[in-house]
Short mmCIF file of the C-alpha atoms (twelve columns), coordinates in Angstrom:
data_MODEL
# 
_entry.id   MODEL 
# 
loop_
_atom_site.group_PDB 
_atom_site.id 
_atom_site.type_symbol 
_atom_site.label_atom_id 
_atom_site.label_alt_id 
_atom_site.label_comp_id 
_atom_site.label_asym_id 
_atom_site.label_seq_id 
_atom_site.Cartn_x 
_atom_site.Cartn_y 
_atom_site.Cartn_z 
_atom_site.pdbx_PDB_model_num 
ATOM 1   C CA . MET A 1   -14.705 55.347 28.098 1 
ATOM 2   C CA . LEU A 2   -15.036 57.921 30.784 1 
ATOM 3   C CA . THR A 3   -18.052 55.570 32.076 1 
ATOM 4   C CA . ARG A 4   -15.983 52.838 32.080 1 
ATOM 5   C CA . PRO A 5   -14.556 52.440 35.536 1 
ATOM 6   C CA . ALA A 6   -12.860 49.201 35.078 1 
ATOM 7   C CA . LEU A 7   -11.142 50.521 32.112 1 
ATOM 8   C CA . LEU A 8   -10.310 53.835 33.853 1 
ATOM 9   C CA . LEU A 9   -8.672  51.851 36.454 1 
ATOM 10  C CA . ARG A 10  -7.098  49.210 34.181 1 
ATOM 11  C CA . VAL A 11  -5.367  52.087 32.127 1 
ATOM 12  C CA . GLU A 12  -4.268  54.096 35.340 1 
ATOM 13  C CA . GLU A 13  -2.720  50.629 36.466 1 
ATOM 14  C CA . ALA A 14  -0.737  51.000 33.309 1 
ATOM 15  C CA . ILE A 15  0.497   54.161 33.419 1 
ATOM 16  C CA . LEU A 16  1.481   54.076 36.729 1 
ATOM 17  C CA . LEU A 17  3.710   50.427 35.704 1 
ATOM 18  C CA . VAL A 18  5.196   52.125 32.912 1 
ATOM 19  C CA . LEU A 19  6.031   55.314 35.416 1 
ATOM 20  C CA . ILE A 20  7.410   52.908 38.109 1 
ATOM 21  C CA . VAL A 21  9.667   50.615 35.549 1 
ATOM 22  C CA . LEU A 22  10.965  54.015 34.219 1 
ATOM 23  C CA . LEU A 23  12.138  54.568 38.014 1 
ATOM 24  C CA . TYR A 24  13.349  51.574 38.611 1 
ATOM 25  C CA . ARG A 25  15.423  52.037 35.000 1 
ATOM 26  C CA . ASP A 26  16.491  55.681 36.290 1 
ATOM 27  C CA . LEU A 27  17.788  54.161 39.607 1 
ATOM 28  C CA . HIS A 28  19.891  51.646 37.787 1 
ATOM 29  C CA . LEU A 29  19.189  48.943 39.759 1 
ATOM 30  C CA . SER A 30  19.142  45.190 38.656 1 
ATOM 31  C CA . TRP A 31  17.463  44.085 35.983 1 
ATOM 32  C CA . LEU A 32  18.155  40.421 37.035 1 
ATOM 33  C CA . LEU A 33  16.616  40.940 40.426 1 
ATOM 34  C CA . PHE A 34  13.482  42.650 38.640 1 
ATOM 35  C CA . ALA A 35  13.149  39.439 36.548 1 
ATOM 36  C CA . VAL A 36  13.582  37.125 39.573 1 
ATOM 37  C CA . LEU A 37  11.246  39.474 42.259 1 
ATOM 38  C CA . PHE A 38  8.613   40.078 39.726 1 
ATOM 39  C CA . LEU A 39  6.441   37.407 40.387 1 
ATOM 40  C CA . ALA A 40  7.178   36.384 43.743 1 
ATOM 41  C CA . PRO A 41  4.332   38.348 45.248 1 
ATOM 42  C CA . ASP A 42  2.044   35.496 43.629 1 
ATOM 43  C CA . LEU A 43  3.636   33.322 46.045 1 
ATOM 44  C CA . PHE A 44  0.767   33.771 48.800 1 
ATOM 45  C CA . MET A 45  -2.041  32.570 46.361 1 
ATOM 46  C CA . LEU A 46  -0.720  29.228 48.259 1 
ATOM 47  C CA . GLY A 47  -2.569  30.290 51.158 1 
ATOM 48  C CA . TYR A 48  -5.684  29.059 49.220 1 
ATOM 49  C CA . LEU A 49  -4.589  26.172 49.681 1 
ATOM 50  C CA . ALA A 50  -5.253  26.267 53.195 1 
ATOM 51  C CA . SER A 51  -8.806  28.300 52.846 1 
ATOM 52  C CA . PRO A 52  -10.427 30.802 50.314 1 
ATOM 53  C CA . ARG A 53  -10.280 32.956 53.643 1 
ATOM 54  C CA . VAL A 54  -6.825  32.692 54.442 1 
ATOM 55  C CA . GLY A 55  -5.652  32.766 50.508 1 
ATOM 56  C CA . ALA A 56  -7.307  36.049 50.477 1 
ATOM 57  C CA . ALA A 57  -6.006  37.732 53.668 1 
ATOM 58  C CA . LEU A 58  -2.473  36.334 52.231 1 
ATOM 59  C CA . TYR A 59  -3.394  37.411 48.781 1 
ATOM 60  C CA . ASN A 60  -4.762  40.734 49.947 1 
ATOM 61  C CA . LEU A 61  -1.667  41.338 52.631 1 
ATOM 62  C CA . ASP A 62  0.852   40.994 49.616 1 
ATOM 63  C CA . HIS A 63  -1.167  42.948 47.398 1 
ATOM 64  C CA . THR A 64  -2.019  46.260 48.948 1 
ATOM 65  C CA . GLN A 65  0.340   49.084 47.917 1 
ATOM 66  C CA . VAL A 66  0.750   50.258 51.511 1 
ATOM 67  C CA . ILE A 67  3.710   47.451 52.514 1 
ATOM 68  C CA . PRO A 68  6.040   48.484 49.729 1 
ATOM 69  C CA . ILE A 69  5.611   51.942 49.762 1 
ATOM 70  C CA . LEU A 70  6.513   51.623 53.013 1 
ATOM 71  C CA . LEU A 71  9.297   49.525 52.364 1 
ATOM 72  C CA . ALA A 72  10.550  51.833 49.176 1 
ATOM 73  C CA . LEU A 73  10.381  54.895 51.792 1 
ATOM 74  C CA . PHE A 74  12.652  53.156 54.867 1 
ATOM 75  C CA . ALA A 75  14.735  52.433 51.927 1 
ATOM 76  C CA . VAL A 76  15.728  55.472 50.925 1 
ATOM 77  C CA . ALA A 77  15.535  56.711 54.268 1 
ATOM 78  C CA . THR A 78  18.465  54.408 55.147 1 
ATOM 79  C CA . HIS A 79  20.331  54.368 51.772 1 
ATOM 80  C CA . ARG A 80  19.589  50.874 51.260 1 
ATOM 81  C CA . ARG A 81  19.497  50.516 47.129 1 
ATOM 82  C CA . THR A 82  18.208  46.483 47.425 1 
ATOM 83  C CA . LEU A 83  15.210  47.047 49.773 1 
ATOM 84  C CA . LEU A 84  14.519  50.077 46.947 1 
ATOM 85  C CA . ALA A 85  14.585  47.636 44.382 1 
ATOM 86  C CA . ILE A 86  12.384  45.120 46.090 1 
ATOM 87  C CA . GLY A 87  9.660   47.863 46.726 1 
ATOM 88  C CA . ILE A 88  9.622   49.320 43.135 1 
ATOM 89  C CA . ILE A 89  9.633   45.482 41.666 1 
ATOM 90  C CA . TRP A 90  6.751   45.051 44.500 1 
ATOM 91  C CA . LEU A 91  4.885   47.854 42.952 1 
ATOM 92  C CA . ALA A 92  5.461   46.703 39.325 1 
ATOM 93  C CA . HIS A 93  4.046   43.360 40.219 1 
ATOM 94  C CA . ILE A 94  0.621   44.870 41.983 1 
ATOM 95  C CA . PHE A 95  0.136   47.555 38.738 1 
ATOM 96  C CA . PHE A 96  0.523   44.840 36.066 1 
ATOM 97  C CA . ASP A 97  -1.893  42.814 38.056 1 
ATOM 98  C CA . ARG A 98  -4.236  45.617 38.617 1 
ATOM 99  C CA . MET A 99  -3.713  46.473 34.606 1 
ATOM 100 C CA . LEU A 100 -4.813  42.949 34.080 1 
ATOM 101 C CA . GLY A 101 -7.569  43.228 36.175 1 
ATOM 102 C CA . TYR A 102 -6.838  40.620 39.003 1 
ATOM 103 C CA . GLY A 103 -7.991  42.934 41.968 1 
ATOM 104 C CA . LEU A 104 -8.380  42.203 45.609 1 
ATOM 105 C CA . LYS A 105 -9.401  38.695 46.438 1 
ATOM 106 C CA . TYR A 106 -13.173 38.163 48.852 1 
ATOM 107 C CA . ARG A 107 -13.076 35.680 50.961 1 
ATOM 108 C CA . THR A 108 -15.037 33.682 49.244 1 
ATOM 109 C CA . ALA A 109 -13.803 32.631 45.922 1 
ATOM 110 C CA . PHE A 110 -10.496 33.377 43.945 1 
ATOM 111 C CA . LYS A 111 -11.702 34.709 41.365 1 
ATOM 112 C CA . GLU A 112 -13.838 36.503 43.122 1 
ATOM 113 C CA . THR A 113 -12.049 40.353 43.176 1 
ATOM 114 C CA . HIS A 114 -12.938 44.140 43.986 1 
ATOM 115 C CA . LEU A 115 -12.315 44.759 39.938 1 
ATOM 116 C CA . GLN A 116 -14.033 42.285 39.124 1 
ATOM 117 C CA . ARG A 117 -14.504 38.583 38.393 1 
ATOM 118 C CA . ILE A 118 -12.722 37.017 36.655 1 
# 
């Protein structure tokens, strides 16, 4: 297993997913909101209707961890629970996608990712 990077990355993402969901639970945030927003980041795939380049750019913007982490930090600093929930849900979605092997996209095609060819 230690010589299979793709498997190691998936295991890491699965652990992060479990941890972030446990955090969400411990903060007593809305599970209805979680259910409604969990797949929302995938709406950015609609950029592929314009072109693979636009699609990849929008998908990657939405599937990098920096923005939801900054959102969560801002939410904590300003005591905004709904924004914190959104940031955590967004991270959970990213961890879930990466656990399944969906990585950041190259501009050539949707199926070419930094983790594998889907």
